[in-house]
TORPALUM-395550 format. One line per 4 residues: their letters; for each residue x, y, z negated of N, C-alpha, C. Coordinates in steps of 0.2 Angstrom, whole numbers, padded with zeros to 4 digits. Last residue first. Layout:
N
A = X Y Z X Y Z X Y Z | ... $
//
This chain:
235
XXXX = 0021 -0408 0349 0025 -0414 0347 0021 -0417 0341 | 0014 -0397 0353 0012 -0403 0356 0016 -0409 0353 | 0021 -0387 0346 0014 -0389 0343 0012 -0395 0346 | 0032 -0385 0353 0033 -0388 0347 0026 -0390 0344 $
XXXX = 0026 -0380 0365 0030 -0386 0365 0031 -0389 0358 | 0022 -0368 0360 0017 -0373 0362 0020 -0379 0363 | 0034 -0361 0356 0029 -0363 0351 0024 -0368 0354 | 0040 -0360 0369 0043 -0364 0364 0038 -0366 0358 $
XXXX = 0031 -0352 0376 0032 -0358 0378 0035 -0363 0373 | 0030 -0340 0367 0024 -0344 0369 0026 -0351 0371 | 0040 -0330 0365 0040 -0336 0361 0035 -0341 0363 | 0036 -0320 0374 0042 -0323 0374 0043 -0329 0371 $
XXXX = 0023 -0317 0368 0023 -0319 0375 0030 -0323 0376 | 0027 -0312 0355 0023 -0318 0356 0023 -0321 0363 | 0035 -0301 0359 0038 -0306 0356 0034 -0312 0356 | 0024 -0293 0365 0030 -0295 0369 0034 -0301 0366 $
XXXX = 0016 -0291 0354 0014 -0295 0360 0019 -0297 0364 | 0025 -0283 0347 0023 -0289 0344 0020 -0294 0350 | 0026 -0271 0355 0032 -0275 0354 0030 -0282 0351 | 0012 -0267 0353 0015 -0268 0360 0021 -0273 0359 $
XXXX = 0011 -0264 0340 0007 -0269 0343 0010 -0272 0349 | 0021 -0254 0339 0021 -0260 0335 0017 -0266 0338 | 0016 -0244 0347 0022 -0248 0349 0023 -0254 0345 | 0005 -0241 0338 0004 -0243 0345 0010 -0247 0348 $
XXXX = 0012 -0236 0327 0008 -0242 0326 0006 -0245 0333 | 0020 -0225 0332 0023 -0231 0330 0019 -0237 0329 | 0009 -0217 0335 0013 -0219 0340 0017 -0225 0338 | 0005 -0215 0322 0000 -0219 0326 0004 -0221 0332 $
XXXX = 0016 -0208 0317 0014 -0214 0314 0010 -0218 0318 | 0016 -0197 0325 0021 -0201 0326 0020 -0208 0323 | 0005 -0191 0318 0004 -0192 0326 0010 -0198 0327 | 0010 -0189 0306 0004 -0193 0306 0004 -0195 0314 $
XXXX = 0020 -0179 0309 0022 -0186 0306 0016 -0191 0307 | 0013 -0168 0313 0017 -0172 0318 0019 -0179 0315 | 0007 -0166 0300 0003 -0168 0306 0007 -0171 0311 | 0018 -0163 0292 0014 -0168 0291 0009 -0171 0297 $
XXXX = 0023 -0151 0299 0027 -0158 0298 0023 -0164 0297 | 0012 -0143 0296 0014 -0145 0303 0019 -0151 0303 | 0012 -0141 0283 0007 -0145 0286 0008 -0147 0293 | 0029 -0144 0276 0023 -0140 0278 0018 -0144 0281 $
XXXX = 0036 -0155 0270 0039 -0148 0270 0033 -0143 0271 | 0036 -0169 0268 0030 -0165 0267 0032 -0157 0266 | 0044 -0180 0266 0046 -0174 0264 0041 -0169 0263 | 0036 -0191 0270 0039 -0191 0263 0042 -0184 0261 $
XXXX = 0032 -0188 0282 0027 -0189 0277 0030 -0190 0270 | 0044 -0187 0289 0040 -0182 0289 0035 -0182 0283 | 0049 -0201 0288 0053 -0195 0285 0049 -0189 0284 | 0039 -0208 0294 0040 -0209 0287 0044 -0203 0284 $
XXXX = 0042 -0204 0307 0035 -0203 0304 0036 -0203 0297 | 0055 -0208 0309 0054 -0201 0310 0047 -0200 0306 | 0053 -0222 0307 0058 -0219 0303 0056 -0211 0303 | 0045 -0225 0318 0043 -0227 0311 0047 -0222 0306 $
XXXX = 0052 -0222 0329 0046 -0219 0328 0044 -0219 0320 | 0063 -0232 0327 0064 -0225 0327 0058 -0221 0325 | 0055 -0244 0329 0058 -0242 0322 0060 -0235 0322 | 0052 -0242 0342 0047 -0243 0337 0049 -0241 0330 $
XXXX = 0064 -0243 0348 0060 -0237 0349 0055 -0236 0344 | 0067 -0256 0345 0071 -0251 0342 0068 -0244 0343 | 0058 -0263 0352 0058 -0264 0345 0062 -0258 0342 | 0062 -0260 0365 0055 -0257 0362 0055 -0258 0355 $
XXXX = 0073 -0267 0366 0074 -0260 0366 0067 -0257 0363 | 0072 -0281 0353 0072 -0278 0360 0073 -0270 0360 | 0079 -0293 0344 0077 -0286 0344 0078 -0283 0351 | 0075 -0310 0349 0079 -0305 0347 0077 -0298 0348 $
XXXX = 0067 -0321 0353 0064 -0315 0349 0069 -0311 0346 | 0076 -0329 0359 0070 -0327 0363 0066 -0321 0360 | 0085 -0333 0350 0087 -0328 0354 0081 -0325 0358 | 0079 -0344 0343 0079 -0337 0340 0081 -0331 0345 $
XXXX = 0078 -0357 0345 0077 -0352 0351 0076 -0345 0348 | 0078 -0367 0336 0084 -0366 0339 0083 -0361 0345 | 0067 -0369 0328 0067 -0372 0334 0074 -0371 0338 | 0071 -0361 0318 0070 -0368 0316 0070 -0372 0323 $
XXXX = 0069 -0349 0324 0076 -0351 0322 0076 -0358 0321 | 0056 -0348 0326 0060 -0349 0332 0067 -0351 0330 | 0052 -0346 0312 0050 -0352 0316 0054 -0354 0322 | 0058 -0334 0310 0060 -0339 0306 0058 -0346 0310 $
XXXX = 0051 -0326 0319 0058 -0327 0320 0061 -0333 0316 | 0038 -0327 0314 0039 -0330 0320 0047 -0331 0321 | 0040 -0320 0302 0038 -0327 0301 0040 -0330 0308 | 0042 -0307 0307 0047 -0311 0303 0046 -0318 0303 $
XXXX = 0030 -0305 0314 0036 -0306 0318 0042 -0309 0314 | 0021 -0304 0302 0020 -0309 0308 0027 -0311 0312 | 0027 -0293 0295 0026 -0300 0292 0026 -0306 0297 | 0025 -0283 0305 0032 -0285 0302 0032 -0292 0299 $
XXXX = 0011 -0283 0306 0016 -0285 0312 0023 -0287 0309 | 0008 -0278 0294 0005 -0284 0296 0010 -0287 0302 | 0014 -0265 0294 0016 -0270 0289 0014 -0277 0291 | 0007 -0259 0304 0014 -0260 0304 0016 -0265 0300 $
XXXX = -0007 -0259 0300 -0005 -0262 0306 0003 -0264 0306 | -0006 -0252 0288 -0008 -0259 0288 -0006 -0263 0294 | -0003 -0240 0293 0002 -0243 0289 0000 -0250 0288 | -0014 -0236 0300 -0008 -0238 0304 -0003 -0241 0300 $
XXXX = -0023 -0235 0288 -0024 -0240 0294 -0018 -0241 0298 | -0018 -0226 0280 -0018 -0233 0277 -0019 -0237 0283 | -0020 -0214 0286 -0014 -0216 0285 -0013 -0223 0283 | -0034 -0213 0286 -0030 -0212 0293 -0023 -0213 0292 $
XXXX = -0039 -0215 0273 -0040 -0220 0278 -0035 -0219 0284 | -0029 -0210 0260 -0033 -0208 0266 -0033 -0214 0271 | -0019 -0208 0249 -0026 -0210 0248 -0030 -0208 0254 | -0006 -0202 0248 -0011 -0199 0252 -0018 -0201 0251 $
XXXX = 0002 -0211 0240 0002 -0204 0238 -0004 -0201 0242 | 0000 -0224 0245 -0001 -0223 0238 -0002 -0215 0236 | 0006 -0222 0258 -0001 -0223 0257 -0004 -0222 0250 | 0019 -0219 0254 0015 -0214 0258 0008 -0215 0257 $
XXXX = 0023 -0232 0248 0023 -0225 0244 0019 -0220 0247 | 0021 -0240 0259 0017 -0241 0253 0017 -0235 0249 | 0031 -0235 0268 0023 -0235 0270 0019 -0236 0263 | 0043 -0238 0261 0041 -0231 0262 0033 -0230 0264 $
XXXX = 0042 -0252 0261 0042 -0248 0254 0040 -0241 0256 | 0043 -0254 0274 0037 -0256 0271 0037 -0253 0264 | 0056 -0249 0277 0050 -0246 0280 0044 -0248 0276 | 0064 -0257 0269 0064 -0250 0268 0058 -0247 0271 $
XXXX = 0061 -0270 0275 0059 -0269 0268 0059 -0261 0266 | 0065 -0268 0288 0058 -0269 0287 0056 -0268 0279 | 0079 -0266 0286 0075 -0261 0289 0068 -0262 0287 | 0083 -0279 0281 0084 -0272 0277 0080 -0267 0280 $
XXXX = 0079 -0287 0292 0076 -0288 0285 0077 -0281 0281 | 0088 -0283 0302 0081 -0281 0302 0077 -0282 0296 | 0101 -0287 0294 0100 -0281 0296 0092 -0279 0298 | 0100 -0301 0291 0099 -0296 0286 0098 -0289 0288 $
XXXX = 0102 -0308 0304 0096 -0309 0300 0095 -0303 0295 | 0114 -0303 0309 0109 -0302 0313 0102 -0304 0309 | 0122 -0307 0298 0121 -0300 0299 0115 -0299 0303 | 0122 -0320 0299 0119 -0317 0293 0118 -0310 0294 $
XXXX = 0129 -0322 0311 0122 -0324 0311 0118 -0321 0305 | 0137 -0307 0317 0137 -0314 0313 0130 -0316 0313 | 0148 -0297 0326 0141 -0299 0325 0141 -0306 0322 | 0160 -0290 0330 0159 -0294 0323 0152 -0295 0321 $
XXXX = 0165 -0282 0340 0163 -0289 0341 0163 -0293 0335 | 0167 -0269 0337 0172 -0273 0334 0171 -0280 0336 | 0155 -0264 0342 0161 -0261 0344 0167 -0266 0343 | 0145 -0271 0335 0145 -0272 0343 0152 -0270 0345 $
XXXX = 0147 -0267 0322 0147 -0274 0324 0148 -0275 0331 | 0146 -0253 0323 0152 -0256 0322 0152 -0263 0323 | 0132 -0252 0327 0137 -0249 0331 0144 -0253 0330 | 0126 -0258 0315 0125 -0261 0322 0130 -0258 0327 $
XXXX = 0130 -0249 0306 0132 -0256 0305 0131 -0259 0312 | 0124 -0236 0310 0131 -0237 0310 0133 -0245 0310 | 0110 -0237 0310 0113 -0236 0316 0121 -0238 0316 | 0109 -0239 0296 0106 -0244 0300 0109 -0244 0307 $
XXXX = 0115 -0228 0291 0119 -0235 0290 0116 -0240 0294 | 0105 -0219 0294 0111 -0218 0297 0115 -0225 0296 | 0094 -0224 0286 0093 -0224 0294 0100 -0223 0297 | 0099 -0221 0274 0097 -0228 0275 0097 -0229 0283 $
XXXX = 0099 -0207 0274 0105 -0211 0273 0105 -0218 0275 | 0085 -0205 0275 0089 -0203 0280 0096 -0207 0280 | 0081 -0209 0262 0079 -0213 0268 0083 -0211 0274 | 0088 -0200 0255 0090 -0207 0254 0087 -0211 0260 $
XXXX = 0081 -0189 0259 0088 -0189 0260 0090 -0196 0260 | 0068 -0191 0255 0069 -0191 0262 0076 -0192 0263 | 0070 -0190 0241 0068 -0196 0244 0069 -0197 0251 | 0074 -0177 0240 0079 -0182 0238 0077 -0189 0241 $
XXXX = 0062 -0170 0244 0068 -0169 0248 0073 -0175 0247 | 0053 -0174 0234 0052 -0176 0241 0058 -0176 0245 | 0060 -0168 0222 0060 -0176 0223 0058 -0178 0230 | 0060 -0155 0219 0064 -0157 0224 0064 -0165 0226 $
XXXX = 0051 -0154 0209 0049 -0151 0215 0053 -0154 0221 | 0049 -0169 0199 0053 -0163 0201 0051 -0161 0208 | 0048 -0182 0193 0043 -0177 0192 0046 -0170 0193 | 0051 -0196 0204 0053 -0191 0200 0049 -0185 0199 $
XXXX = 0046 -0205 0213 0042 -0204 0207 0045 -0199 0202 | 0056 -0206 0223 0049 -0204 0225 0045 -0202 0219 | 0067 -0211 0216 0067 -0204 0218 0060 -0201 0220 | 0063 -0225 0216 0063 -0221 0209 0063 -0213 0211 $
XXXX = 0064 -0228 0229 0057 -0228 0226 0057 -0224 0219 | 0078 -0226 0231 0073 -0223 0236 0066 -0223 0232 | 0083 -0235 0223 0084 -0228 0221 0079 -0224 0225 | 0079 -0248 0229 0076 -0246 0222 0077 -0238 0220 $
XXXX = 0086 -0246 0242 0079 -0246 0241 0076 -0245 0234 | 0100 -0246 0242 0097 -0240 0242 0089 -0240 0240 | 0103 -0260 0244 0104 -0257 0237 0100 -0250 0236 | 0101 -0261 0257 0097 -0264 0253 0097 -0261 0246 $
XXXX = 0112 -0253 0262 0105 -0251 0263 0100 -0254 0259 | 0122 -0261 0257 0122 -0255 0254 0115 -0252 0255 | 0121 -0272 0267 0119 -0273 0259 0118 -0266 0256 | 0125 -0265 0278 0118 -0267 0278 0116 -0269 0270 $
XXXX = 0138 -0262 0275 0134 -0257 0276 0126 -0259 0275 | 0143 -0276 0274 0143 -0271 0268 0138 -0265 0269 | 0142 -0279 0287 0137 -0282 0283 0137 -0278 0276 | 0152 -0271 0293 0145 -0270 0295 0140 -0273 0290 $
XXXX = 0163 -0276 0285 0161 -0269 0285 0154 -0268 0287 | 0167 -0289 0288 0162 -0288 0283 0160 -0281 0282 | 0177 -0289 0297 0171 -0292 0299 0166 -0291 0294 | 0187 -0282 0291 0184 -0278 0296 0177 -0282 0298 $
XXXX = 0191 -0292 0282 0189 -0286 0279 0185 -0282 0285 | 0195 -0302 0291 0189 -0303 0287 0186 -0297 0284 | 0206 -0295 0297 0201 -0297 0301 0194 -0299 0297 | 0215 -0294 0286 0212 -0288 0289 0206 -0290 0293 $
XXXX = 0213 -0306 0273 0215 -0304 0280 0211 -0298 0282 | 0216 -0302 0256 0211 -0304 0261 0213 -0302 0268 | 0229 -0306 0246 0226 -0301 0251 0221 -0304 0256 | 0230 -0318 0239 0230 -0312 0235 0227 -0306 0240 $
XXXX = 0220 -0333 0241 0225 -0328 0244 0224 -0321 0240 | 0211 -0341 0237 0217 -0341 0233 0222 -0336 0236 | 0200 -0340 0246 0199 -0337 0240 0206 -0337 0236 | 0201 -0339 0263 0204 -0342 0258 0204 -0338 0251 $
XXXX = 0183 -0336 0268 0190 -0335 0269 0194 -0338 0263 | 0167 -0335 0275 0172 -0339 0272 0179 -0337 0273 | 0157 -0329 0281 0161 -0324 0277 0167 -0328 0274 | 0149 -0339 0288 0152 -0333 0292 0157 -0329 0288 $
XXXX = 0146 -0348 0278 0151 -0350 0284 0153 -0344 0287 | 0138 -0340 0270 0144 -0343 0267 0149 -0345 0273 | 0127 -0337 0279 0132 -0331 0276 0138 -0334 0274 | 0121 -0349 0280 0124 -0346 0286 0129 -0341 0284 $
XXXX = 0117 -0350 0267 0122 -0355 0269 0125 -0352 0275 | 0107 -0340 0266 0113 -0340 0262 0119 -0344 0265 | 0095 -0342 0272 0101 -0340 0276 0107 -0339 0273 | 0086 -0344 0262 0087 -0349 0267 0093 -0348 0272 $
XXXX = 0086 -0332 0255 0089 -0338 0252 0090 -0343 0257 | 0079 -0324 0264 0086 -0322 0263 0090 -0329 0260 | 0066 -0329 0264 0070 -0329 0270 0078 -0328 0269 | 0063 -0326 0250 0064 -0333 0253 0068 -0334 0259 $
XXXX = 0063 -0312 0251 0068 -0316 0247 0069 -0323 0249 | 0052 -0310 0259 0059 -0308 0262 0064 -0312 0257 | 0042 -0315 0250 0043 -0317 0257 0050 -0316 0260 | 0044 -0307 0238 0045 -0314 0238 0046 -0317 0245 $
XXXX = 0040 -0295 0243 0047 -0296 0241 0048 -0303 0241 | 0026 -0298 0246 0031 -0296 0251 0038 -0297 0249 | 0021 -0301 0233 0021 -0306 0238 0026 -0304 0244 | 0023 -0288 0227 0027 -0294 0224 0027 -0300 0229 $
XXXX = 0015 -0280 0234 0022 -0279 0234 0026 -0285 0232 | 0002 -0287 0231 0005 -0286 0238 0012 -0285 0238 | 0002 -0285 0217 0002 -0291 0220 0004 -0292 0227 | 0001 -0271 0216 0007 -0274 0214 0008 -0281 0216 $
XXXX = -0003 -0258 0225 -0005 -0265 0224 0000 -0269 0223 | -0003 -0243 0216 0001 -0248 0221 -0002 -0255 0220 | -0009 -0236 0207 -0013 -0237 0213 -0009 -0241 0218 | -0001 -0235 0196 -0006 -0239 0195 -0010 -0241 0202 $
XXXX = 0010 -0227 0194 0011 -0232 0199 0005 -0237 0199 | 0016 -0215 0186 0009 -0216 0190 0010 -0220 0195 | 0027 -0212 0180 0024 -0218 0178 0018 -0219 0182 | 0031 -0199 0183 0035 -0204 0185 0032 -0211 0184 $
XXX = 0017 -0189 0190 0020 -0193 0184 0025 -0198 0187 | 0017 -0175 0200 0016 -0182 0199 0020 -0185 0193 | 0009 -0160 0196 0016 -0163 0196 0014 -0171 0195 $
//
């Protein structure tokens, strides 16, 4: 039985650096959030439009809040811990779909929501990958995990750069990125639950498919951003 405190194999420096990276991105966009969510604070009742506007963002924030509970559940010393961990991961996946659906349906997309949604996805996926690698200790899972995490950092930095250039729309989330994220979620779900050997094998295959899609989508984003980046470098 795994000990709740058995965390020595996690690379603490790496996790800390990753959290700091996304925290810095978040802080840089807080001014956008303030302008998106501004409403008359002296009013007793918040206008319905503002309440509806915030629902997709609230769902995204809820997904961020789930992350520490997801990690704690993974280390619980009980036989049902893998199921609980997977269930929390599943809830996060549902909110990911729901916040995007509501934002489009109600035409309530915001700059802050467009930024925070993929960040929440990436932090949850990276946390899941770190936990899976820490549990399995095998090259065949570590390799695709490194590919996926590296790509997420590169594309996050690219989007930040493109935002500074005013060309962030060129690296907006594509259909391939959504397929990649779905593959990652399914692979991690299987590796976290570990119900039987067949599920684990299928999950590992999906993880490699996700890694391939990860590289493919990264190349697409880099090609889309090439002209803007080269123009900026020539200045």
